N, C-alpha and C positions, 0 to 999 in steps of 0.2 A: 718936487717929491712927493707932492700932495696926490698929481695926477696918477705918478707912478703906480701908489700904492692905490687907487682906485681903480685901477687897470690890473693889477696885480688881483685883486679880490673878486673883480668882477669874473676875472678868469678862473679862481680858485669857485666861482658860484658856480659857473656855467660846467666845472668838471663836477661838481658835487650834484649838482643836476641830473648830468650824463651818469654818473655812478646807480643814481635812485633808480633812472629811466632801466637802466640794464639788469639790477636789480630786480626791479617789479617785472622786467619782460622775464627774466630766468624764473621766477616764483611762478609768475602766470601760464608758464612753456611744462615747469614742473606739475603743477595743477592740472593744467592738462593731459600729461602723460599718465599721471598718478590715475585718473580719471578714467583713461582711456584702456589703462593696465585692468581698472578694478570692474568694466564692462567687460574686457576680453573672457578674465573671468567668472563673470557672470555668465557669460554666453557658455563658455566650456563646461561649466557647472549644469547650466540649463540642457545642454546639447547631451552630458553623460548621465543624466535622471534620463532624458527619454529614451535615450539606448537600453539603460538598465530596466525602464517600464518597457520596452517594444521586446528585450529579452525575456523578461519576466511572461509575458502574455504569449509568446510562442510558446516558450517551453511549459506554460500551463493549456494552450491550446493541444501540443505535443502528448501530454501527460491526459488528456483528456482522451485523444484520439487512441491513445496506447490501451487507455480505460476500456472506452467503448467497442475496439477490436478485441481486446481479451473473452469482455462480455461477451461477445456474439458469440467467439469460440468456446466458451466455454457453455456458451446455453446450447450450441450445436453439438458441442459433446455429449453433453447428456443428455439430449432428447434420443442422438443414437447410441448410447451405451443399452446394450441388450440385458445385460446381468439386472440394470433397474426395474424396479416395478413403477408404473403408472403414480403411484402416491408417492416413491420415493423419486423421483423423477421433479415432482411437481415442489417436493421437500425442500429441497437441491436446488430448483431455481428459484428460488425464494431465499434462501441462503445465499446464491451468487450473488441476485442483485443486490442485497445491501449489503454485499463485501467487496471490494474492490483487489483486496489482497487474495481472498480466496477466488476469484475469478482468474486472477491474475498464475495464480498457482495451479487451476486447473486447464488454464490453457498452456500451461509451460509443457505439462505432463501430464496428458490426460487420462494414460494407460495407468500411468501409476496411482493418480490421484482418486479415480474412481474404481480403482480395484479395493479402495478402503472404505466407499464410503457408501452410504445405507445399513443398516441395520444389520442383513444378516453378512454382512463383509464387514463387519468389526468395524463399522462407524464408531466416533466418539459424541457423545452426545455429556450435557446436565438435567439426567432424569431424575425426576419426582418419586424415586422407590423408596426415601425413607433410609437408606442406607449410607451411612458416610463410613464406614468402613469397606466398601465396596460390596461386591454381590454376584454370588456366580449361578447363573440358571441351570440349574439341574433339571434332569428330564430326559424322556427317551423319543421325544419327538423329532421331526426332520430339523436341523439345523438350518437351515434358510428358511423356516414354514413362517417367520415373522405372526406369529401367532396368538404373542406374550403380550396384553397390552399395557403400557405403560405411559406417563405424560413428562414431556419435557415443559422448559419455564414457558410462561406465559397459557397456558394453558394448551400448549399445542400436542395431540397427538403423536405416541411414535407406537411401535410394536417390536419385539425382541424373539430371539429361539433362543428352545434348549440348548445349554452350552455355552452360551457368551458369558461372559464377564462385563458388569458396567463399573467403568472408573469413575470416581468421584469427581469433579470438577476441580476441587481443590486438588486432589493430587495431578490433574492434569496439568493444572497452572504452576504447581512446584518443580513440574520438569521442567517447564518455560524460563524459572527462575521469577515466578509471577505473573509471565505472561502466557495466557492459555493455548493464544495458538502457536506461541513457539512450542507449548510444551506437546499439544496435537501433533505438529510434526516432528519432535523426538518420539513418538510413539509409532507414528506412520512410517517413518524409519525403521524402529525395530519391529514392525510387522512386514515390512517387506524384506528387510535380510532375513528373518525368519523362515519366511514362506520361499524365498531367493535358492537360502542353504537347504533347505527339506526337499523343493519340489524342482528346483531351478527357474520356478517362475516368481516376481514378488508380486503379483497380482493372486486373487482366492479363482479358483475355477469357475466356470458357471455353472446355474443353477441346473441340475435336471430333476426329469421326472423317474427315480428307481425301480418304480412297479414295471415300467414298461420293461427292463432287463430279467424280471423273473419268469419264468417258466408260466405259460399261459392257465395253469391250474390252480397258483398260487396268485394270482393276480386280484385286487378288490372288483 
């Protein structure tokens, strides 16, 4: 009997050892699987981050290329605009260089945009006139003469013509619900609609020399 009990105990001990070994192997396998899953998740996250960074870089490069193309097209359109004086071209070129939005708008529709820029074509500006309620420039000189001196922000010089109306900066902003560029676009569209309805052309006509149409004896 004693020998039989010892044999049974030995068998039980071996079975317990085998069960413990199997449990340890299963735990090791589970740990290895969990570690592999974590590594795979980390790799996937790294790949996703790299793809996102590449896409952001590509998008930024495309945006920069588009802005550069718009700048070049806008600057070229300004230099080719016959209705602007040399001083107006220089002023507008500086504005475009500092405003990608303005450059994009001009490049998208140069005929419309340039028809409104330049003070003798109704361009909008924040002028240091001391008039917060707007100002109508009455007089009998040429409507495109640009011979009335005015000052813009940062001591920038400008010139106006008789018959023009200066819109205060805060009013321009109100047209855009606080955004001056949006408000200016509203006013540009209003000007285009009025001109097109009146003349069939959204842009103002080119500047002429009226005296050349007068009889010889009436010319200065």
